[in-house]
N, C-alpha and C positions, 0 to 999 in steps of 0.2 A: 504493500500500500504506500502511495506517495504521501509524504507529510508536508504540510504547508501551514503558514500562519494566515490569520484573517487579513492582515495588511496586504498579502500577496494577491488577494482576489478583489481588492477594492476597485481597481479600474474597471474590471468587468461588471461589478455590481453597479457602478455609476452609469455605465452604458445601458444596463437593463432597466434602470429606474426611469428612463425617459418616458415610458408609457404610463406612468402613474396617473391616477385620476385627478381631476380638478378638486382642490380642497374646498370643504364646506365649513363655514364658521360655526363655532360653538353657540348653542342657544344659551345665553347667559341667565335666562330665567329659570330653566330647568336644569341646566348643566349637563344635559344628556345627549343632545343631537339625535333624539329619537331612540336611544338605547333602551331596550325593554327591561331595565332595572332602575329602581330608585336608589341611587348610590348614597343618598343622604339619610335613608331610613332602613337600616338592617332589620330583618325580622328576627334575628337571633344574634346575640353577642356573647362570646365565651371568653373569659379572662382566665388563662391558665395559672393556677397557683403553684404549679411545679416549676422550679427554677430551670430544669433541663429544657423546658420549652420557652424560656424567655426570649431566646434568639431563634425561634422557629423560622425555618428558611424555605420550606417546601411542603406542599400537601398534595394528596391525590386520593381519589375514591378507592374503596375496597369492594369486595364482592358482597359485603353486608351493608344493607341500607342504613344510613345514618352514621356509619363508621368510616373514618378517614385515616390515611397513612400520613404521618408527619415525620420530618427530620429536622435537626437543628445543626447550627454551625459547630465546628470543632470536634465532632465525634460521629463515628459511623454507627448510629443507632436509630432504628425505626421505632416509632411510637404508634400504636393503634389507638386512635382517639374516638371516643363515643360522643359525637356531637348531640345526639338525642338525650344524653345523660350528663349534660353540663361539662362536656369535655373530659370526662374521666378516661384515664389511660388504662386500657384493658389488657395490653400486652406490650412488651418491649423486646426488640430483637437486636442484639449487639453483634455487629460483624466487623468493625474496626475500632480500635481504641482512639485513634486520632485521625484528623483530616477535615478539610474545609468542604463539607457536604452541603449542596444547595438545592437538590431536587429529589423527590420521592414519587414513584409510581408503582402500582401493582398491575401486572399484566398476567391474566390467568392466575397461576399460583406462584408466580415469581415476583419478588420484590426488587425493584431497580432503584439505584441511587446514583446521582450525578455529583462528581467532584468538580471543583472550580477549575481544575486543570484540564477538563474535558474527558477524564476517564470515567467509564461506567462500571458499576458493580451489579451483578445479578446474584441475588440471594435466594436459594431454594432450600427445601427441607428446613424452613425457618422455625419449625416447632422443635427442632433438635438443638442441642447445645454442645458444640458449636454448629451453626448452620453451614450449608455448602455455599461457598462464595467463588464466583468466576469474575475475573477482571477483563475489561475490554478497553484498550487504549484507542483513542481517536486522534485525528490530525489537529484537533483543537489544542491550542497552547495555553499555558497558565495566564499569559498576559491578555488573552482574549476574554478571560473571566466568564466561563460558562456558568449560568445561574438558573436558567429555566429548563424544566424537564416536564414534558407532557406526552400522553399516549394518544396517537392518531390511529384509531381502529381501521379507518378506511385505507390507510397506507400500510397498515401493519408495521408501524414504525414509531420510534420515540423521537419527539421533537426536542431539539436542544437550542435554546436561545442564548446568545452571547451578550453579556452586559457591556463589555468594552470600557472605554474611558468616558465617564459622564461629562468631562470638560471638553470633549471633542465631538464634532458633528458628523463624523463619517457614518455610512450606512450600517445598521445593526442587522446581522444575519441570523436566520433560523434554519438550522440544519435538520436532516432526517437521518436517524440511525435505523437501518433496515434490520428488523428482528429475525428475518429468515437467514440473511447472509452474515449478520452480526458485523456489518461494515457501515461506516458513515458515508453518505452520498458526498461526492467531491464538491458539488456546488450547492449553495443554500437554496431551499425551496421557497423561502420568503426573505425579503429585505424590508426594513423599516427605515425611512428617512426621518431623522430627528427634526430636521428643519421643517418638514411638512407637518409633523406633529405640533410644532410651535406655531405654525400658521393656523392650524385647526383650533388649538387651545393656547392662546397667547399667554405670556408671563403676566401674572398679576403683580401688584406693587410689592408684595412681601416675599415673592419667590426668588430663590437663588437662580441665576441663569445657567442652570445645568441643561443637559440634553437627555432625551429619552434613552434609557439604558435598561433593557429587559432584565427583570429579576424573577419572572414566573411566566409560564405559558400553559394553556389548556385548550382543548378542542371542545366546542359546544356539542353536546350529545344529540341535539335535535336539528341544528342548522349546519353543523360541520365547520362553522366559522372558527377562526383561531383568535383567542383572547390572550393578549400579552400585557402584563402589568410591569410598571417601572417604579422602583423605590425612589430613584432620582426624579424629582419634579412631581411625584405622586400622580401618575397618569395611567389610564387604561386605554389600550388601543385594540380595536377589533379588525381583523383582516378577513376579507372575503376568501372563502376556502379555495376557489379555483384561480382567481386572478392575483390574489395577494394584495389587492388594493385596500386602502383603509376605508372601512365601512363606517366606523365610529371612532371618535377620540374624545376622551373625557378626563376631567380633573377628579382626583380622589381627595376627600377631605382629610387633611393631615391630623385633625383633631380626633377623627375616628380611627384612621389607619396611619400611624406615624411613620412606619417603614414597611409598606406592603411588599412581601417577599414571595408569597405562594398563592396559587389560584387553582380552583377545581370546580367541578359541577356534580350535582346528583343526576339521576336518570330523568328527572322531571325538568331539568334545565335550570334549576336554582343555582345561583352563583355563590361560591365561598371564596373569601380572600383572607389570608393570614398575614399578620404583621408582627415584626419584632416589637418587643415591649419598650425599647428605649430605656426609660427610667422606671418602667413598671412591668406588669405581667405581659406575656405573649398573648396575642389576640387572634380570635377566629370569628369572622362575621359572615352571616348568611343574608343574601339579597334575593328576594323572590323573583321568579321569572314572571313578568307581567304579560 
């Protein structure tokens, strides 16, 4: 497999982006641009009283309704979280003592974790101690800062969104890791232009002039559209599943979600966003599908 850095493909990405759709301005009254979620009014808020989830960095659905898979920075440990029971941790699966882990997904009976250097970990037999762990390197480099992991059932692939440098405006790629071949596609399947996001949702007076930098990614179970959240700027962007064009771009309320890092859905299309606690507890919020 040929290894490369994100910077090596930027010229090609810039050429591809010329077909992007014409931006649409944010509706400042609703703050949603028609997004079918009320991002100001979560239907459920969970504050994790467990310090291990203060820096929750990724979430994903499991096979059990109301139960979510979570992972936190600095340790390779999965947490099964019961959102229907106040966020109670029903199971913990330790597979690595140390590491900057950013994403968690369950595909069939395998638990997948993403490390910030782009390496993937597949954990099976996770009811055993120790579980079975397989590692899959990818061409993504540590400086690319892989932060978002989501399962795309239609592609039979894991989506990996790269955060990059929040101070720089280059295109942000989303790659696909083929679960059949266990290889990363050489070219990104989506790219997000931070400048377009800023056109759609301009800076307000209190915001630092960062650029959109993905921290979480998930595929909507009913529409197939790709939802990408950014802790930098507190933004949510929705990509049309086929064209990759931005369908919606929205501001997240930093008083509700001070550092949004994870994103997931249930089968009904309800949206879940997790946030690091900053000075308080880790947070998980549910937004009903309208």
